[in-house]
Backbone bond lengths (Angstrom), bond angles and torsions (degrees), N, CA, C in turn:
res aa  C-N    CA-C-N  psi(-1)  N-CA   C-N-CA  omega(-1)  CA-C   N-CA-C  phi
1 M - - - 1.465 - - 1.522 111.98 -
2 F 1.357 117.45 -30.25 1.458 120.47 -167.20 1.524 113.40 -66.31
3 R 1.337 118.77 -14.19 1.462 120.35 178.24 1.529 111.84 -102.58
4 Q 1.329 117.80 3.52 1.449 120.28 -177.53 1.525 110.71 -80.99
5 T 1.332 115.04 139.69 1.458 121.04 -176.34 1.525 111.93 -58.14
6 A 1.337 117.36 -35.35 1.461 120.57 -179.40 1.520 111.76 -57.50
7 L 1.338 116.81 -30.58 1.465 120.79 178.63 1.517 111.81 -92.99
8 T 1.341 117.36 -45.55 1.465 119.99 -173.83 1.525 112.69 -63.36
9 C 1.329 117.45 -25.03 1.462 119.06 179.60 1.525 112.07 -69.96
10 V 1.347 117.68 -16.89 1.465 120.25 177.22 1.526 112.48 -111.40
11 S 1.342 117.50 -28.04 1.468 120.04 -177.54 1.516 112.69 -85.32
12 G 1.342 116.36 -20.26 1.458 119.28 -177.66 1.517 111.76 75.12
13 S 1.328 116.50 -164.24 1.460 120.98 -172.84 1.518 113.76 -71.99
14 T 1.350 118.13 -17.76 1.461 119.20 -179.78 1.524 111.79 -76.79
15 L 1.320 117.60 -25.69 1.469 123.22 177.06 1.522 112.70 62.75
16 R 1.333 118.03 30.72 1.460 120.00 -179.84 1.532 110.84 -157.19
17 P 1.324 116.85 157.79 1.470 120.56 179.45 1.525 112.12 -59.75
18 G 1.318 115.66 137.11 1.464 119.75 176.12 1.511 115.30 83.33
19 G 1.338 116.63 -3.11 1.454 118.65 179.98 1.519 111.99 58.67
20 L 1.313 116.67 -125.91 1.465 122.32 -177.07 1.528 113.36 -94.69
21 M 1.322 116.95 6.65 1.459 120.84 -176.80 1.525 112.25 -58.44
22 L 1.338 116.67 -45.12 1.464 119.42 -177.48 1.533 111.63 -78.60
23 T 1.320 116.94 -24.48 1.470 119.65 172.46 1.522 109.47 -61.71
24 Q 1.326 115.92 -45.71 1.466 120.42 177.20 1.523 111.26 -65.06
25 R 1.322 116.54 -40.62 1.462 120.76 178.90 1.531 110.47 -59.40
26 A 1.332 116.61 -42.55 1.461 120.77 -179.86 1.524 111.69 -65.28
27 V 1.329 117.05 -39.86 1.467 120.77 177.41 1.523 110.00 -60.40
28 D 1.327 116.36 -42.63 1.466 120.95 -179.97 1.527 111.39 -64.17
29 V 1.338 116.30 -45.71 1.462 120.73 -177.41 1.529 111.30 -67.25
30 C 1.324 116.10 -42.91 1.468 120.75 -174.87 1.531 112.81 -84.61
31 G 1.334 116.40 -18.04 1.458 119.42 -179.86 1.518 113.43 72.11
32 F 1.330 117.56 30.45 1.460 120.63 179.65 1.526 110.82 -65.66
33 G 1.343 114.80 144.29 1.458 120.27 178.98 1.519 111.18 -143.98
34 P 1.337 117.04 -175.67 1.467 122.02 -174.74 1.528 115.10 -57.53
35 K 1.318 117.86 -25.50 1.463 119.92 -177.48 1.536 113.04 -83.57
36 D 1.315 117.25 -9.57 1.461 120.71 -176.17 1.523 111.91 -82.63
37 K 1.328 114.84 145.30 1.464 121.41 174.91 1.526 107.86 -97.81
38 I 1.331 116.12 114.35 1.457 122.52 -174.01 1.516 110.08 -114.79
39 L 1.319 116.08 135.85 1.460 122.66 175.86 1.520 108.55 -114.00
40 D 1.330 116.67 129.66 1.461 122.34 175.55 1.527 107.70 -109.49
41 V 1.332 116.25 105.01 1.465 120.14 -178.05 1.528 109.65 -86.87
42 G 1.325 116.29 138.96 1.453 119.98 -174.39 1.510 110.33 65.11
43 C 1.326 116.12 47.11 1.469 122.15 -169.17 1.518 113.93 -73.49
44 G 1.345 118.04 -14.30 1.462 120.58 179.49 1.511 112.00 59.27
45 N 1.335 116.84 -120.90 1.465 120.47 -178.29 1.523 113.39 -90.75
46 G 1.324 116.97 7.12 1.458 120.32 173.46 1.519 115.73 81.22
47 T 1.333 117.10 20.34 1.468 119.74 -178.11 1.523 112.09 -61.96
48 S 1.336 117.39 -42.54 1.469 120.20 178.84 1.527 110.96 -64.96
49 L 1.325 117.18 -41.52 1.456 121.24 178.52 1.526 111.01 -61.03
50 Q 1.319 115.16 -43.05 1.462 119.86 179.01 1.527 110.49 -61.78
51 Y 1.326 115.90 -42.06 1.459 120.39 179.62 1.531 111.12 -65.38
52 L 1.324 116.87 -44.44 1.462 120.45 -179.82 1.521 110.99 -59.24
53 W 1.321 116.12 -37.62 1.464 119.47 179.33 1.528 111.60 -73.27
54 E 1.307 117.05 -47.54 1.461 120.35 -174.83 1.532 112.15 -70.09
55 A 1.341 116.92 -37.26 1.464 120.05 -175.65 1.520 113.43 -90.25
56 H 1.356 117.21 -27.98 1.467 119.49 -171.53 1.530 114.15 -133.30
57 R 1.320 115.88 0.59 1.466 121.00 -176.96 1.526 112.24 55.30
58 I 1.325 114.68 35.73 1.464 121.25 173.45 1.516 107.53 -93.55
59 N 1.320 116.88 116.48 1.465 121.81 -177.66 1.522 109.10 -91.49
60 G 1.330 116.93 82.83 1.452 121.99 -175.37 1.518 113.35 -82.36
61 L 1.309 114.03 174.35 1.461 122.38 178.61 1.519 108.26 -123.88
62 G 1.330 116.57 133.78 1.455 120.66 -179.65 1.506 112.35 -111.03
63 T 1.326 116.02 144.66 1.452 120.44 175.66 1.518 109.14 -134.71
64 D 1.326 115.44 140.07 1.457 121.81 -178.35 1.523 107.54 -158.68
65 F 1.339 115.49 154.79 1.472 119.22 176.54 1.518 110.24 -63.30
66 A 1.330 116.12 -35.90 1.459 120.62 178.61 1.527 108.69 -142.78
67 P 1.337 117.81 73.51 1.461 119.87 -178.59 1.521 111.03 -60.03
68 Q 1.324 115.87 139.81 1.459 121.22 -178.57 1.531 109.40 -128.52
69 P 1.334 116.85 69.65 1.463 119.61 -177.63 1.523 111.65 -61.35
70 T 1.312 115.06 146.34 1.458 121.20 176.34 1.520 109.20 -67.63
71 P 1.333 118.22 137.68 1.475 120.30 179.54 1.523 111.60 -52.45
72 G 1.323 115.05 133.30 1.456 120.22 179.29 1.512 114.22 96.71
73 Q 1.338 117.81 -13.30 1.457 120.13 178.34 1.525 110.47 -68.53
74 T 1.317 116.42 141.56 1.468 121.69 178.44 1.522 109.90 -113.79
75 L 1.324 116.57 26.46 1.457 121.52 -178.32 1.520 110.43 -81.36
76 R 1.330 115.60 167.80 1.459 120.98 -177.98 1.526 110.51 -99.73
77 F 1.332 115.79 127.20 1.454 122.39 -179.73 1.530 109.92 -129.00
78 I 1.326 115.55 143.98 1.457 121.60 173.51 1.515 108.44 -129.14
79 R 1.300 116.56 131.43 1.454 121.22 177.76 1.527 109.20 -78.96
80 S 1.326 116.99 121.80 1.457 121.52 -177.79 1.519 109.30 -158.89
81 K 1.314 116.22 148.64 1.460 121.37 -178.64 1.520 109.59 -111.84
82 L 1.329 116.35 121.82 1.461 120.95 177.01 1.524 110.49 -65.14
83 P 1.360 117.64 147.01 1.464 126.02 12.89 1.522 116.23 -88.59
84 A 1.339 118.80 -9.92 1.465 119.85 -177.07 1.524 110.55 -76.90
85 L 1.330 116.52 135.59 1.457 121.74 178.97 1.526 109.02 -132.53
86 P 1.342 117.85 131.91 1.472 122.26 -169.99 1.533 113.50 -86.52
87 F 1.331 117.09 56.60 1.456 120.17 -178.94 1.529 110.10 -130.46
88 K 1.328 115.24 156.77 1.455 120.39 175.28 1.524 109.86 -70.74
89 S 1.309 115.79 161.19 1.459 120.95 179.57 1.525 111.12 -72.63
90 R 1.342 114.82 150.25 1.464 122.83 172.71 1.536 113.27 57.65
91 V 1.323 116.14 48.81 1.469 118.99 -178.58 1.529 112.99 -114.17
92 F 1.336 118.80 -16.76 1.463 120.83 -174.33 1.533 111.69 -110.14
93 T 1.328 114.80 144.55 1.461 121.46 174.95 1.516 110.87 -84.05
94 G 1.324 115.66 -32.46 1.457 120.41 -179.08 1.518 111.96 -148.49
95 I 1.324 115.25 149.75 1.466 121.57 175.92 1.516 108.08 -128.61
96 F 1.325 116.07 126.57 1.456 122.41 174.22 1.528 108.90 -99.28
97 C 1.321 115.76 129.70 1.469 122.47 177.50 1.532 106.31 -131.45
98 E 1.329 115.87 81.34 1.460 121.91 -170.43 1.529 110.68 -98.78
99 C 1.317 115.27 111.02 1.476 122.11 -179.24 1.528 111.21 54.88
100 V 1.338 115.67 43.93 1.464 121.44 -177.94 1.527 112.02 -124.23
101 L 1.328 118.31 -41.26 1.462 120.91 -173.57 1.525 111.96 -57.75
102 S 1.320 117.48 -36.49 1.468 120.07 -179.41 1.528 112.05 -66.99
103 L 1.325 117.78 -16.61 1.459 121.37 179.13 1.530 112.42 -92.02
104 I 1.338 116.74 -3.08 1.456 121.40 -177.62 1.522 109.79 -97.18
105 M 1.333 116.60 130.89 1.455 120.58 -179.38 1.535 110.72 -72.48
106 D 1.326 117.34 -48.44 1.465 121.64 -177.40 1.523 109.38 -96.49
107 K 1.303 116.20 79.64 1.460 121.20 -175.50 1.530 111.83 -69.09
108 E 1.341 117.15 -34.73 1.464 120.08 -179.53 1.522 111.28 -60.90
109 T 1.331 116.64 -48.28 1.464 120.69 179.93 1.513 111.03 -65.12
110 C 1.315 116.45 -37.64 1.456 121.37 179.39 1.527 110.81 -61.86
111 L 1.318 117.05 -47.06 1.465 120.81 -179.82 1.529 111.62 -67.10
112 A 1.323 116.47 -36.25 1.464 119.84 176.45 1.530 110.60 -63.49
113 E 1.316 116.52 -36.05 1.457 121.17 177.47 1.534 110.86 -67.56
114 F 1.314 117.17 -40.49 1.462 120.42 175.78 1.532 110.59 -60.34
115 F 1.324 116.14 -42.69 1.461 120.84 179.66 1.520 110.46 -62.10
116 R 1.314 116.95 -41.07 1.470 121.55 179.61 1.526 111.28 -62.42
117 L 1.312 117.00 -39.62 1.452 121.26 -173.13 1.528 113.68 -77.97
118 L 1.323 117.34 -24.16 1.456 120.46 -176.00 1.529 112.15 -80.33
119 K 1.323 114.19 144.33 1.454 120.29 171.07 1.526 108.94 -72.92
120 T 1.325 116.37 163.27 1.461 119.77 172.82 1.529 109.45 -58.71
121 N 1.325 116.20 135.02 1.465 124.81 -174.82 1.529 113.16 74.71
122 G 1.323 116.98 6.84 1.460 120.78 175.60 1.521 110.90 -70.15
123 K 1.330 115.81 160.61 1.463 121.82 -174.63 1.532 111.57 -119.48
124 L 1.327 114.63 138.55 1.460 122.44 172.74 1.519 108.06 -107.74
125 V 1.325 116.60 127.20 1.459 122.37 179.67 1.524 108.91 -113.36
126 I 1.319 115.83 117.78 1.462 121.16 178.36 1.523 108.98 -118.66
127 T 1.326 116.85 127.43 1.457 121.06 166.95 1.521 106.74 -121.54
128 D 1.329 116.13 136.12 1.471 117.89 -176.36 1.521 110.66 -171.02
129 L 1.340 114.08 167.97 1.453 120.58 170.79 1.517 109.93 -70.97
130 Y 1.317 116.55 154.81 1.457 120.43 168.86 1.522 108.91 -136.40
131 I 1.321 114.81 157.03 1.458 122.13 -175.81 1.528 109.28 -105.44
132 P 1.336 119.14 133.46 1.468 120.44 175.99 1.519 111.82 -56.00
133 Q 1.315 116.36 144.98 1.463 121.78 -176.13 1.523 112.34 -54.18
134 L 1.320 117.24 -28.91 1.459 122.23 -179.31 1.524 112.54 -58.39
135 F 1.340 117.05 -27.68 1.465 121.49 -175.83 1.528 112.31 -101.82
136 E 1.331 117.29 16.12 1.467 120.20 -176.05 1.525 112.28 -56.56
137 Q 1.324 117.68 -36.25 1.464 120.73 -177.19 1.530 112.42 -67.63
138 D 1.334 117.75 -16.48 1.459 121.17 -178.72 1.527 113.02 -92.14
139 I 1.334 117.30 -4.98 1.463 120.96 -175.56 1.525 110.18 -77.74
140 S 1.342 115.24 135.82 1.458 120.95 175.28 1.521 108.54 -86.12
141 H 1.310 117.55 119.05 1.461 122.30 -179.67 1.531 109.76 -93.78
142 P 1.336 118.03 160.51 1.463 121.38 -177.16 1.523 114.00 -51.34
143 K 1.321 116.91 -34.21 1.463 118.81 -177.81 1.536 111.93 -65.48
144 D 1.319 116.27 -18.79 1.455 120.08 179.39 1.524 112.03 -77.26
145 K 1.348 116.17 -14.21 1.469 122.77 178.21 1.529 111.57 55.38
146 I 1.319 116.56 39.40 1.455 122.26 176.53 1.523 107.95 -107.59
147 R 1.316 116.73 115.42 1.456 120.22 -177.99 1.527 109.80 -76.18
148 P 1.341 117.80 126.81 1.463 120.11 -179.99 1.527 111.74 -63.89
149 H 1.333 116.76 136.56 1.452 121.78 173.84 1.522 111.28 -89.43
150 S 1.323 116.85 -20.13 1.462 121.10 -178.12 1.517 109.08 -150.78
151 C 1.344 116.07 171.07 1.460 120.68 177.90 1.525 111.46 -61.09
152 I 1.320 116.66 -33.74 1.464 120.29 179.44 1.518 110.42 -65.19
153 D 1.341 116.21 -44.77 1.464 120.38 -178.56 1.518 112.23 -59.27
154 G 1.341 117.26 -37.51 1.459 120.97 -173.92 1.508 114.89 -103.68
155 A 1.333 117.21 8.70 1.464 120.14 -178.91 1.527 111.26 -73.47
156 L 1.330 115.46 155.87 1.462 122.76 179.28 1.526 109.74 -117.66
157 T 1.310 116.55 169.39 1.463 119.64 168.35 1.534 107.65 -74.85
158 L 1.317 116.76 162.26 1.463 119.66 178.43 1.525 111.68 -61.07
159 L 1.327 116.20 -39.48 1.467 119.37 179.54 1.522 111.09 -63.61
160 D 1.327 117.11 -41.83 1.468 120.40 179.06 1.525 111.13 -66.86
161 L 1.335 116.60 -40.41 1.464 120.51 179.40 1.525 110.77 -62.66
162 I 1.319 116.66 -47.87 1.469 120.39 178.62 1.525 110.43 -61.11
163 G 1.331 116.38 -42.07 1.459 120.63 179.90 1.517 112.63 -61.01
164 L 1.325 117.27 -42.78 1.463 120.95 179.74 1.527 111.21 -65.96
165 V 1.316 116.18 -43.01 1.467 120.38 -179.74 1.526 110.54 -62.98
166 E 1.317 117.13 -43.96 1.459 120.70 179.88 1.527 111.61 -69.42
167 S 1.315 116.99 -34.72 1.474 120.39 178.43 1.520 111.52 -65.09
168 A 1.331 116.78 -26.44 1.469 120.85 178.48 1.521 111.88 -78.20
169 G 1.342 117.75 -7.07 1.454 121.52 177.90 1.517 114.57 111.02
170 F 1.330 117.49 -4.85 1.458 121.28 -178.46 1.525 111.43 -80.47
171 K 1.321 115.07 158.93 1.458 121.98 168.01 1.526 107.42 -113.69
172 V 1.329 116.51 124.43 1.461 120.58 -178.86 1.525 109.19 -72.33
173 D 1.338 116.04 122.07 1.465 121.56 178.21 1.524 110.60 -84.87
174 I 1.316 116.12 -52.36 1.465 120.28 178.25 1.521 109.85 -144.84
175 I 1.313 115.50 153.73 1.457 121.28 169.40 1.523 106.45 -139.42
176 E 1.316 115.56 123.49 1.452 121.69 -175.31 1.523 110.42 -119.36
177 D 1.310 115.63 140.03 1.460 120.11 176.34 1.530 109.45 -90.33
178 H 1.321 115.75 126.01 1.460 121.82 179.04 1.528 110.50 -127.46
179 T 1.329 115.45 37.19 1.458 120.52 -179.32 1.526 111.61 -59.14
180 K 1.322 117.32 -26.64 1.463 119.89 179.57 1.531 111.13 -60.36
181 L 1.333 117.61 -31.07 1.456 120.55 177.28 1.521 111.17 -69.10
182 L 1.343 115.99 -35.27 1.461 120.57 176.26 1.529 110.26 -67.13
183 K 1.319 116.17 -39.32 1.464 120.72 177.88 1.524 110.98 -64.99
184 Q 1.325 116.11 -37.82 1.463 119.68 177.30 1.526 111.09 -63.67
185 L 1.352 115.74 -40.18 1.452 120.01 177.97 1.527 110.74 -64.93
186 A 1.341 116.30 -40.14 1.464 120.24 176.90 1.526 110.60 -61.22
187 G 1.340 116.42 -39.12 1.458 120.40 177.22 1.519 111.74 -63.24
188 Q 1.333 116.65 -38.54 1.462 120.57 176.59 1.526 111.06 -65.35
189 M 1.329 116.31 -36.35 1.463 120.25 177.44 1.523 111.00 -62.89
190 V 1.321 115.43 -43.20 1.462 119.80 178.57 1.523 110.29 -62.37
191 F 1.332 116.92 -43.28 1.465 121.48 179.95 1.526 110.75 -62.64
192 E 1.337 116.75 -41.22 1.463 121.41 -176.23 1.523 112.52 -76.41
193 H 1.349 116.36 -40.79 1.465 119.94 -171.17 1.534 113.95 -108.00
194 G 1.308 117.36 -5.82 1.461 120.18 178.88 1.513 113.33 97.05
195 S 1.336 117.14 -33.20 1.463 123.37 177.18 1.518 108.41 -168.56
196 L 1.336 115.79 161.58 1.460 119.16 176.68 1.518 111.04 -65.51
197 N 1.343 116.72 -32.42 1.457 120.01 178.77 1.533 110.53 -63.80
198 N 1.328 115.61 -39.14 1.468 118.93 176.79 1.528 110.85 -64.64
199 F 1.329 115.84 -37.22 1.464 119.08 176.87 1.520 110.76 -59.85
200 W 1.338 116.72 -49.06 1.462 120.36 -179.05 1.526 111.15 -62.60
201 D 1.327 117.49 -33.12 1.468 120.36 178.16 1.521 111.95 -64.20
202 K 1.329 116.46 -27.05 1.464 120.68 -178.28 1.517 112.90 -88.71
203 V 1.332 117.10 -8.81 1.462 121.08 177.18 1.518 108.27 -79.11
204 T 1.328 115.68 126.22 1.462 120.44 -172.32 1.516 112.70 -102.01
205 G 1.326 115.16 170.96 1.463 121.86 176.42 1.513 112.42 77.68
206 S 1.341 115.81 -151.90 1.462 122.08 -174.76 1.523 111.96 -98.06
207 I 1.339 116.86 17.06 1.461 121.13 -174.60 1.520 111.72 -60.62
208 C 1.320 117.32 -35.67 1.466 120.82 -174.62 1.522 113.15 -92.73
209 D 1.345 117.84 9.63 1.462 120.48 -177.27 1.519 112.43 -78.00
210 N 1.328 117.63 -27.31 1.450 121.62 -177.25 1.529 110.73 -67.19
211 S 1.344 115.93 147.22 1.466 120.10 -176.85 1.524 111.66 -63.01
212 L 1.339 117.37 -34.48 1.455 119.92 178.47 1.526 111.12 -67.20
213 S 1.334 116.37 -40.71 1.458 119.85 177.52 1.518 111.13 -63.89
214 Q 1.324 115.92 -40.31 1.459 120.13 178.27 1.526 110.65 -63.56
215 A 1.339 116.07 -42.10 1.460 120.34 179.37 1.524 111.12 -65.85
216 C 1.336 116.48 -34.92 1.448 120.68 177.58 1.523 110.57 -67.84
217 R 1.319 115.87 -40.31 1.470 119.77 -179.66 1.522 111.38 -64.81
218 T 1.313 117.16 -40.08 1.465 120.07 -178.20 1.523 112.81 -79.01
219 G 1.333 116.48 -9.84 1.453 120.13 -179.99 1.515 113.87 89.95
220 T 1.339 116.92 -0.80 1.461 120.20 177.69 1.521 110.83 -67.41
221 L 1.321 115.58 -39.19 1.462 121.93 179.33 1.522 109.70 -105.17
222 R 1.316 115.62 129.32 1.455 121.49 173.90 1.518 108.49 -122.50
223 P 1.339 116.73 97.28 1.466 119.80 -176.25 1.522 111.87 -67.67
224 G 1.317 115.54 160.07 1.455 121.66 174.55 1.511 110.24 -106.51
225 Y 1.324 115.91 177.75 1.457 121.99 -179.02 1.525 107.69 -140.86
226 C 1.320 116.44 132.87 1.462 119.21 -173.73 1.519 112.17 -140.75
227 M 1.327 114.86 164.48 1.455 122.18 169.04 1.520 108.25 -123.10
228 L 1.312 116.41 128.49 1.462 123.01 178.11 1.521 108.37 -120.71
229 I 1.314 116.16 130.45 1.464 121.09 175.72 1.511 108.09 -121.19
230 A 1.320 116.06 125.88 1.457 121.79 -177.71 1.529 109.94 -128.56
231 G 1.331 115.48 151.95 1.449 120.46 -179.41 1.511 113.17 -115.16
232 K 1.313 115.38 153.23 1.459 121.87 173.65 1.522 107.32 -99.69
233 Y 1.327 116.61 103.08 1.448 121.73 -176.92 1.526 109.37 -116.24
234 E 1.316 116.00 121.69 1.463 120.10 -177.29 1.529 110.74 -128.56
């Protein structure tokens, strides 16, 4: 969904609720600075990387299956498909995974790869949708081998997300609820398209076939949005 015009016309270049607000929040919490080596996985057009450089002089590295840097950017990008990442172990101080984990089918392997790449005391920053515990039975798990079409399709409950992160070896430092940013984005969708139903009508392909997407469209499901920061402590 994140590359569809119906969404990008309201989300802007960041393609996520709150824009760069939580990117800045993560920098503040983690204390990242110019000397840190930062990896932005699923970097898209490199908006977060550009912000990290312009606001903090952090020269990060972005990786995406199909990176689409904005013309004129001089940032560093590597084409790579998660969960495999072509880097040596213990090279990064921080990893940003912003609205990406829910789009990955094999989340366990992906998180294990993040753990491998981080230095001791390194930080993993995840921002993503989450599903209320009431809908846990509707979630497609990796064993089902169903590739998510959207963040909603691949989202987890908060308990499942924390469990996966901890199973990979991380210790969760903080988890913050930022559902209000998702609500603000929904309000922008209504303003742009006339109603949320009109927005869903403009979403193409098989994105709305999943039961969670259908429940979201009908208003039965109201997903949340969170930021989780975890550390690699050994």
